[in-house]
N, CA, C and O of each residue as an XYZ file, in Angstrom:
544
protein
N       0.847     -1.193      0.000
C       0.000      0.000      0.000
C       0.882      1.243      0.000
O       1.932      1.269      0.642
N       0.459      2.249     -0.708
C       1.197      3.504     -0.785
C       0.578      4.531      0.156
O      -0.623      4.506      0.426
N       1.417      5.429      0.647
C       0.966      6.569      1.443
C       1.780      7.771      0.991
O       3.007      7.773      1.085
N       1.092      8.786      0.502
C       1.787      9.992      0.058
C       1.578     11.113      1.062
O       0.529     11.224      1.695
N       2.608     11.939      1.187
C       2.573     13.099      2.066
C       2.755     14.339      1.203
O       3.625     14.379      0.333
N       1.934     15.345      1.450
C       1.972     16.574      0.664
C       2.184     17.762      1.598
O       1.484     17.916      2.599
N       3.150     18.586      1.255
C       3.319     19.884      1.912
C       2.825     20.934      0.926
O       3.183     20.908     -0.252
N       2.004     21.857      1.410
C       1.497     22.907      0.521
C       1.614     24.255      1.210
O       1.672     24.348      2.436
N       1.646     25.288      0.398
C       1.871     26.631      0.914
C       1.097     27.624      0.054
O       1.159     27.575     -1.175
N       0.369     28.523      0.708
C      -0.315     29.587     -0.026
C       0.728     30.555     -0.570
O       1.553     31.070      0.184
N       0.693     30.798     -1.853
C       1.671     31.683     -2.478
C       1.387     33.144     -2.131
O       0.239     33.588     -2.142
N       2.448     33.876     -1.824
C       2.358     35.320     -1.564
C       1.335     35.677     -0.489
O       0.640     36.687     -0.600
N       1.245     34.851      0.545
C       0.258     35.089      1.599
C       0.542     36.391      2.347
O      -0.388     37.083      2.763
N       1.804     36.723      2.518
C       2.169     37.970      3.206
C       1.552     39.171      2.492
O       1.130     40.131      3.136
N       1.500     39.113      1.165
C       0.910     40.207      0.388
C      -0.582     40.358      0.704
O      -1.091     41.477      0.766
N      -1.278     39.241      0.902
C      -2.698     39.294      1.274
C      -2.844     39.988      2.622
O      -3.671     40.887      2.772
N      -2.045     39.576      3.604
C      -2.088     40.210      4.926
C      -1.751     41.694      4.840
O      -2.414     42.522      5.466
N      -0.721     42.032      4.067
C      -0.289     43.427      3.958
C      -1.305     44.288      3.213
O      -1.500     45.455      3.552
N      -1.948     43.716      2.204
C      -2.889     44.470      1.372
C      -4.264     44.588      2.020
O      -4.853     45.668      2.048
N      -4.772     43.474      2.541
C      -6.153     43.436      3.026
C      -6.268     43.333      4.548
O      -7.361     43.488      5.091
N      -5.164     43.075      5.240
C      -5.187     42.971      6.699
C      -5.228     41.526      7.175
O      -5.542     40.608      6.418
N      -4.902     41.354      8.447
C      -4.818     40.010      9.020
C      -6.181     39.335      9.159
O      -6.269     38.107      9.119
N      -7.235     40.120      9.320
C      -8.577     39.527      9.378
C      -8.897     38.847      8.057
O      -9.471     37.758      8.033
N      -8.527     39.488      6.967
C      -8.710     38.885      5.646
C      -7.821     37.654      5.503
O      -8.258     36.633      4.973
N      -6.583     37.743      5.969
C      -5.678     36.595      5.917
C      -6.249     35.393      6.642
O      -6.172     34.267      6.151
N      -6.826     35.634      7.821
C      -7.454     34.545      8.579
C      -8.628     33.953      7.806
O      -8.816     32.737      7.779
N      -9.412     34.823      7.181
C     -10.545     34.382      6.371
C     -10.067     33.498      5.214
O     -10.654     32.452      4.940
N      -9.004     33.927      4.545
C      -8.452     33.155      3.427
C      -8.008     31.775      3.909
O      -8.303     30.769      3.264
N      -7.306     31.722      5.034
C      -6.868     30.428      5.580
C      -8.058     29.516      5.858
O      -8.015     28.324      5.554
N      -9.119     30.076      6.435
C     -10.320     29.276      6.719
C     -10.962     28.769      5.438
O     -11.358     27.607      5.353
N     -11.066     29.644      4.438
C     -11.685     29.252      3.170
C     -10.869     28.177      2.455
O     -11.431     27.226      1.910
N      -9.554     28.329      2.457
C      -8.696     27.355      1.778
C      -8.720     26.022      2.519
O      -8.768     24.967      1.888
N      -8.687     26.057      3.845
C      -8.775     24.815      4.628
C     -10.081     24.093      4.325
O     -10.097     22.874      4.157
N     -11.170     24.844      4.256
C     -12.476     24.268      3.950
C     -12.484     23.681      2.540
O     -12.999     22.585      2.321
N     -11.919     24.403      1.601
C     -11.840     23.953      0.207
C     -11.039     22.659      0.097
O     -11.470     21.712     -0.560
N      -9.876     22.619      0.740
C      -9.041     21.417      0.694
C      -9.802     20.232      1.270
O      -9.822     19.151      0.681
N     -10.430     20.441      2.428
C     -11.179     19.353      3.077
C     -12.274     18.808      2.175
O     -12.492     17.598      2.119
N     -12.958     19.692      1.473
C     -14.054     19.268      0.601
C     -13.554     18.581     -0.667
O     -14.247     17.726     -1.219
N     -12.364     18.943     -1.133
C     -11.838     18.372     -2.373
C     -11.146     17.024     -2.159
O     -11.059     16.215     -3.083
N     -10.659     16.785     -0.952
C      -9.973     15.521     -0.681
C     -10.976     14.406     -0.430
O     -12.160     14.661     -0.208
N     -10.501     13.182     -0.466
C     -11.345     12.027     -0.160
C     -11.550     11.932      1.354
O     -10.798     12.521      2.130
N     -12.558     11.197      1.751
C     -12.821     11.021      3.187
C     -11.664     10.342      3.899
O     -11.458     10.561      5.093
N     -10.912      9.527      3.187
C      -9.792      8.806      3.803
C      -8.538      9.663      3.924
O      -7.599      9.285      4.624
N      -8.510     10.816      3.251
C      -7.348     11.704      3.302
C      -7.397     12.554      4.568
O      -8.444     12.695      5.200
N      -6.249     13.114      4.924
C      -6.133     13.926      6.133
C      -5.442     15.234      5.779
O      -4.450     15.239      5.050
N      -5.964     16.343      6.293
C      -5.322     17.646      6.088
C      -5.245     18.370      7.418
O      -6.161     18.285      8.236
N      -4.152     19.082      7.630
C      -3.992     19.905      8.830
C      -3.182     21.141      8.472
O      -2.303     21.103      7.611
N      -3.493     22.228      9.147
C      -2.662     23.428      8.988
C      -1.341     23.159      9.680
O      -1.296     22.599     10.775
N      -0.280     23.562      9.029
C       1.055     23.295      9.547
C       1.771     24.625      9.753
O       2.833     24.869      9.180
N       1.176     25.475     10.575
C       1.786     26.766     10.870
C       1.685     27.733      9.712
O       1.718     27.334      8.548
N       1.563     29.002     10.037
C       1.523     30.040      9.011
C       0.509     29.739      7.937
O      -0.676     29.551      8.215
N       0.986     29.696      6.703
C       0.100     29.457      5.559
C       0.367     28.106      4.910
O       0.060     27.906      3.735
N       0.936     27.184      5.670
C       1.229     25.848      5.151
C       0.186     24.836      5.622
O      -0.355     24.932      6.723
N      -0.072     23.874      4.755
C      -0.949     22.755      5.090
C      -0.214     21.464      4.754
O       0.528     21.397      3.773
N      -0.426     20.440      5.577
C       0.141     19.123      5.314
C      -1.023     18.167      5.055
O      -2.061     18.251      5.713
N      -0.846     17.262      4.099
C      -1.884     16.289      3.758
C      -1.288     14.895      3.703
O      -0.160     14.704      3.247
N      -2.053     13.931      4.170
C      -1.704     12.519      4.038
C      -2.738     11.874      3.134
O      -3.942     11.999      3.358
N      -2.256     11.181      2.108
C      -3.134     10.543      1.125
C      -2.898      9.038      1.147
O      -1.988      8.546      0.479
N      -3.712      8.297      1.913
C      -3.540      6.847      1.987
C      -3.827      6.174      0.646
O      -4.632      6.653     -0.152
N      -3.148      5.052      0.424
C      -3.342      4.246     -0.779
C      -3.227      5.092     -2.048
O      -4.004      4.944     -2.991
N      -2.235      5.981     -2.041
C      -2.017      6.896     -3.159
C      -0.534      6.909     -3.488
O       0.285      7.300     -2.656
N      -0.183      6.483     -4.698
C       1.228      6.523     -5.085
C       1.604      7.933     -5.530
O       0.757      8.825     -5.577
N       2.862      8.122     -5.852
C       3.361      9.464     -6.170
C       2.659     10.056     -7.387
O       2.310     11.237     -7.392
N       2.452      9.244     -8.412
C       1.800      9.739     -9.634
C       0.361     10.158     -9.350
O      -0.080     11.221     -9.789
N      -0.367      9.324     -8.616
C      -1.754      9.653     -8.260
C      -1.817     10.909     -7.390
O      -2.719     11.733     -7.543
N      -0.860     11.046     -6.482
C      -0.835     12.216     -5.598
C      -0.579     13.496     -6.388
O      -1.204     14.524     -6.127
N       0.336     13.435     -7.349
C       0.623     14.610     -8.181
C      -0.617     14.997     -8.988
O      -0.939     16.180     -9.098
N      -1.308     14.018     -9.547
C      -2.536     14.294    -10.307
C      -3.584     14.938     -9.405
O      -4.202     15.934     -9.781
N      -3.784     14.370     -8.214
C      -4.776     14.902     -7.272
C      -4.430     16.330     -6.852
O      -5.314     17.183     -6.763
N      -3.156     16.590     -6.595
C      -2.755     17.930     -6.154
C      -2.827     18.945     -7.290
O      -3.101     20.121     -7.049
N      -2.586     18.507     -8.519
C      -2.767     19.428     -9.647
C      -4.233     19.803     -9.818
O      -4.545     20.944    -10.160
N      -5.136     18.853     -9.585
C      -6.574     19.163     -9.632
C      -6.936     20.146     -8.524
O      -7.665     21.111     -8.753
N      -6.420     19.892     -7.321
C      -6.687     20.785     -6.190
C      -6.107     22.174     -6.452
O      -6.761     23.183     -6.187
N      -4.891     22.225     -6.967
C      -4.242     23.505     -7.281
C      -5.076     24.314     -8.279
O      -5.291     25.512     -8.091
N      -5.540     23.654     -9.331
C      -6.347     24.329    -10.353
C      -7.678     24.802     -9.769
O      -8.155     25.887    -10.103
N      -8.277     23.988     -8.898
C      -9.547     24.368     -8.276
C      -9.363     25.606     -7.400
O     -10.155     26.545     -7.473
N      -8.320     25.606     -6.575
C      -8.059     26.745     -5.686
C      -7.767     27.997     -6.500
O      -8.228     29.085     -6.153
N      -7.014     27.853     -7.566
C      -6.631     28.992     -8.404
C      -7.847     29.730     -8.959
O      -7.829     30.955     -9.072
N      -8.901     28.995     -9.304
C     -10.081     29.631     -9.901
C     -11.152     29.990     -8.871
O     -12.181     30.565     -9.225
N     -10.917     29.656     -7.598
C     -11.906     29.889     -6.540
C     -11.987     31.379     -6.205
O     -11.005     31.949     -5.730
N     -13.140     32.026     -6.442
C     -13.237     33.447     -6.104
C     -13.429     33.620     -4.594
O     -14.366     33.076     -4.011
N     -12.539     34.376     -3.979
C     -12.655     34.692     -2.559
C     -13.142     36.126     -2.438
O     -12.655     37.015     -3.137
N     -14.103     36.350     -1.549
C     -14.662     37.687     -1.379
C     -14.489     38.119      0.061
O     -14.788     37.374      0.994
N     -13.996     39.349      0.226
C     -13.804     39.900      1.562
C     -13.983     41.415      1.489
O     -13.302     42.099      0.725
N     -14.906     41.921      2.296
C     -15.178     43.370      2.341
C     -15.386     43.973      0.954
O     -14.838     45.028      0.635
N     -16.182     43.294      0.142
C     -16.517     43.822     -1.175
C     -15.452     43.624     -2.242
O     -15.651     44.023     -3.390
N     -14.344     43.025     -1.891
C     -13.273     42.768     -2.858
C     -13.279     41.282     -3.211
O     -13.463     40.427     -2.344
N     -13.077     40.989     -4.488
C     -12.974     39.607     -4.944
C     -11.555     39.376     -5.459
O     -11.022     40.176     -6.227
N     -10.962     38.281     -5.027
C      -9.593     37.980     -5.452
C      -9.394     36.471     -5.457
O     -10.242     35.717     -4.979
N      -8.270     36.046     -6.001
C      -7.925     34.627     -6.066
C      -6.580     34.410     -5.402
O      -5.785     35.339     -5.257
N      -6.334     33.175     -5.001
C      -5.038     32.815     -4.427
C      -4.491     31.599     -5.169
O      -5.231     30.861     -5.819
N      -3.202     31.413     -5.058
C      -2.532     30.252     -5.640
C      -1.830     29.481     -4.543
O      -1.507     30.028     -3.489
N      -1.597     28.201     -4.803
C      -0.865     27.358     -3.863
C       0.212     26.576     -4.590
O       0.089     26.247     -5.770
N       1.269     26.292     -3.849
C       2.338     25.410     -4.327
C       2.313     24.134     -3.499
O       1.941     24.150     -2.326
N       2.715     23.021     -4.127
C       2.636     21.716     -3.474
C       3.927     20.929     -3.680
O       4.525     20.967     -4.755
N       4.343     20.223     -2.644
C       5.450     19.283     -2.721
C       4.966     17.911     -2.293
O       4.346     17.774     -1.238
N       5.239     16.894     -3.099
C       4.696     15.551     -2.873
C       5.821     14.542     -2.680
O       6.810     14.544     -3.413
N       5.652     13.680     -1.681
C       6.580     12.566     -1.444
C       5.765     11.344     -1.038
O       4.631     11.470     -0.577
N       6.347     10.168     -1.209
C       5.663      8.919     -0.872
C       6.514      8.094      0.082
O       7.731      7.993     -0.071
N       5.847      7.509      1.067
C       6.526      6.622      2.013
C       6.951      5.342      1.311
O       6.173      4.738      0.572
N       8.180      4.939      1.546
C       8.696      3.645      1.110
C       8.869      2.780      2.355
O       8.839      3.286      3.477
N       9.046      1.493      2.157
C       9.298      0.605      3.294
C      10.470      1.148      4.102
O      11.488      1.551      3.539
N      10.325      1.157      5.393
C      11.361      1.581      6.347
C      11.608      3.089      6.377
O      12.474      3.541      7.126
N      10.884      3.878      5.592
C      11.017      5.338      5.701
C      10.418      5.792      7.021
O       9.385      5.278      7.450
N      11.064      6.754      7.663
C      10.403      7.348      8.821
C       9.767      8.672      8.389
O      10.062      9.206      7.320
N       8.898      9.176      9.240
C       8.124     10.371      8.907
C       9.028     11.549      8.547
O       8.778     12.246      7.564
N      10.074     11.771      9.340
C      10.941     12.930      9.106
C      11.585     12.894      7.726
O      11.711     13.925      7.066
N      11.988     11.719      7.297
C      12.611     11.570      5.983
C      11.634     11.948      4.870
O      11.979     12.700      3.958
N      10.423     11.423      4.953
C       9.415     11.702      3.923
C       8.985     13.166      3.990
O       8.807     13.814      2.959
N       8.818     13.680      5.206
C       8.469     15.084      5.385
C       9.516     15.983      4.721
O       9.169     16.930      4.014
N      10.781     15.688      4.949
C      11.852     16.496      4.358
C      11.846     16.420      2.835
O      12.117     17.415      2.163
N      11.538     15.247      2.286
C      11.465     15.120      0.823
C      10.298     15.940      0.261
O      10.432     16.588     -0.777
N       9.153     15.906      0.953
C       7.997     16.696      0.510
C       8.286     18.188      0.641
O       7.919     18.974     -0.232
N       8.941     18.575      1.726
C       9.270     19.981      1.950
C      10.264     20.482      0.899
O      10.152     21.614      0.429
N      11.225     19.651      0.535
C      12.183     20.005     -0.515
C      11.470     20.164     -1.857
O      11.783     21.073     -2.625
N      10.514     19.283     -2.138
C       9.735     19.384     -3.381
C       8.892     20.662     -3.377
O       8.756     21.316     -4.411
N       8.324     21.022     -2.218
C       7.559     22.269     -2.104
C       8.462     23.466     -2.386
O       8.080     24.377     -3.121
N       9.643     23.464     -1.810
C      10.589     24.558     -2.039
C      10.916     24.676     -3.532
O      11.018     25.781     -4.064
N      11.079     23.533     -4.198
C      11.354     23.533     -5.633
C      10.179     24.136     -6.408
O      10.382     24.903     -7.349
N       8.944     23.786     -6.010
C       7.757     24.343     -6.676
C       7.722     25.864     -6.527
O       7.396     26.578     -7.475
N       8.053     26.347     -5.356
C       8.041     27.793     -5.120
C       9.174     28.481     -5.888
O       8.986     29.564     -6.441
N      10.335     27.853     -5.916
C      11.478     28.477     -6.592
C      11.318     28.469     -8.110
O      11.971     29.246     -8.806
N      10.460     27.600     -8.622
C      10.207     27.536    -10.074
C       9.088     28.479    -10.509
O       8.677     28.461    -11.669
N       8.596     29.297     -9.591
C       7.589     30.281     -9.973
C       6.267     30.156     -9.243
O       5.346     30.926     -9.511
N       6.150     29.217     -8.338
C       4.936     29.019     -7.533
C       3.767     28.488     -8.374
O       3.879     28.302     -9.585
N       2.636     28.251     -7.683
C       1.402     27.773     -8.315
C       1.650     26.518     -9.149
O       1.211     26.423    -10.295
N       2.360     25.555     -8.555
C       2.612     24.291     -9.243
C       2.844     23.177     -8.234
O       2.995     23.412     -7.035
N       2.867     21.972     -8.753
C       3.089     20.769     -7.951
C       4.424     20.166     -8.364
O       4.679     19.966     -9.551
N       5.275     19.876     -7.386
C       6.531     19.175     -7.656
C       6.574     17.897     -6.827
O       6.191     17.888     -5.657
N       7.043     16.825     -7.446
C       7.230     15.560     -6.737
C       8.680     15.461     -6.289
O       9.569     16.103     -6.849
N       8.898     14.640     -5.265
C      10.274     14.391     -4.833
C      11.072     13.870     -6.022
O      10.529     13.175     -6.882
N      12.341     14.200     -6.072
C      13.155     13.888     -7.247
C      13.473     12.415     -7.402
O      13.716     11.960     -8.520
N      13.480     11.647     -6.308
C      13.873     10.243     -6.432
C      12.820      9.391     -7.123
O      13.065      8.227     -7.440
N      11.640      9.975     -7.358
C      10.564      9.240     -8.022
C      10.474      9.641     -9.484
O      10.745     10.790     -9.835
N      10.100      8.714    -10.323
C       9.779      9.083    -11.698
C       8.266      9.165    -11.796
O       7.554      8.243    -11.400
N       7.792     10.262    -12.319
C       6.339     10.483    -12.389
C       5.901     10.467    -13.834
O       4.716     10.634    -14.121
């Protein structure tokens, strides 16, 4: 059985806080958390991981399936109109995906997903990157 771990990050979240205020930032986090929860399967798990990051566990999901699922989620979030105090705007997210192998511990897989997330952000954001040791 496969288990994939996803690290995700709202792109340019500081700009939202700076432009619209922290109340709006909190609203955006709530809306995105709700959106992620609704888009994932019942067997999946999502949690906020400090700041504007979310971590997801996708049971029985290999790396290729996880990348496909996260690209669908990324596209859905990108087109989601958010409204706050009469203003409508959109947000983007970046995702890093890794999969547990036999004998992997959580920290190892977490670090691989986090490295993939960093790569997604450094390549221009609003994209999904898989850990490099996998062929997708």
